[in-house]
C-alpha positions in Angstrom: 48.6 112.0 59.8 51.5 114.3 61.2 51.0 116.4 64.2 51.2 120.1 63.7 54.0 120.4 66.2 56.2 118.3 63.8 56.1 121.0 61.2 56.9 124.1 63.2 60.3 125.6 62.9 61.9 128.5 64.8 64.6 130.8 63.4 66.8 133.2 65.5 67.0 136.8 64.2 70.5 138.1 63.5 72.3 139.4 66.6 75.0 142.0 66.6 77.9 141.7 68.9 80.3 144.3 67.6 80.9 146.7 64.7 84.2 147.9 63.5 85.0 150.6 62.9 82.5 152.3 65.2 82.3 155.4 63.2 82.9 156.7 59.7 82.7 159.8 57.4 79.7 161.3 55.8 81.0 160.6 52.4 80.8 156.9 53.0 82.8 154.3 51.3 84.3 152.6 54.6 84.1 148.9 54.9 82.2 147.9 58.0 82.8 144.5 59.6 79.8 143.4 61.8 80.3 140.4 64.0 77.4 138.6 65.8 75.3 135.5 65.1 72.6 134.2 62.7 73.7 136.3 59.6 73.1 133.4 57.1 69.6 132.7 55.7 67.8 130.1 57.7 67.9 127.4 55.0 71.4 128.2 53.9 73.8 125.3 53.5 77.4 125.4 54.6 78.3 125.2 50.8 76.5 128.6 50.2 75.9 130.8 53.1 76.1 134.0 51.0 72.3 134.3 50.7 72.2 133.8 47.0 71.4 130.4 45.5 70.2 128.0 47.9 69.7 124.3 47.7 67.7 123.2 44.6 68.1 126.7 43.1 66.0 128.5 45.8 66.8 132.0 46.2 67.5 132.7 49.9 67.0 136.1 51.6 70.2 138.3 52.1 70.8 140.4 55.0 70.0 144.1 54.9 72.1 146.6 57.0 70.1 149.6 58.1 71.3 153.0 59.5 68.3 154.8 61.2 66.0 153.0 58.8 66.9 155.8 56.2 70.1 154.3 54.7 71.2 150.9 53.7 74.8 149.5 53.7 76.0 148.7 50.2 77.6 145.5 48.9 76.5 143.4 51.9 78.7 140.2 52.1 78.1 137.2 54.3 81.5 136.1 55.4 80.1 133.5 57.7 77.1 133.0 59.9 78.8 135.4 62.4 80.5 137.9 60.2 79.0 140.5 57.8 81.0 143.1 55.8 79.5 146.0 53.9 80.3 149.4 52.5 78.9 152.4 54.5 76.7 154.7 52.4 77.2 158.5 52.0 74.8 160.5 54.1 73.7 164.0 54.0 75.0 165.3 57.4 76.7 164.1 60.5 74.6 162.0 62.8 74.7 159.2 65.3 72.7 156.4 63.7 71.4 153.2 65.0 72.5 150.4 62.9 70.6 147.1 62.7 70.6 143.9 60.6 67.5 142.5 59.0 67.1 139.1 57.5 64.0 137.2 56.3 61.8 139.5 58.3 63.7 139.3 61.5 65.8 142.2 62.8 68.7 142.7 65.3 68.6 145.0 68.2 70.1 148.4 67.2 73.7 149.4 67.9 75.0 153.0 67.6 77.1 154.1 64.9 78.7 157.6 64.5 79.0 159.4 61.0 81.2 162.5 61.1 82.5 165.1 58.7 86.1 163.7 58.7 
């Protein structure tokens, strides 16, 4: 019999180091580059870190980028385990949002992102 400790796994949640650009317009459409760590699904292989089809056809979770938990980034692309790209959504009014990345039930800490009328 295997000991329970042999079957335990620990996964790091996503971590944001920087976002570029740090602000955008209310009408959205800008491509946002997020750098950090642990943006690939936990079981992703180096062959497929995009969060789509995993080993043996398993569907792996994809990261979700939230703005104030009210809006989500469109077209999230996992460039690597440390770089995400996504398209900023249109919002109703200017705001200073908190941006966070969620993957497989784990979330990053929040980072500020300004959305302006320009």
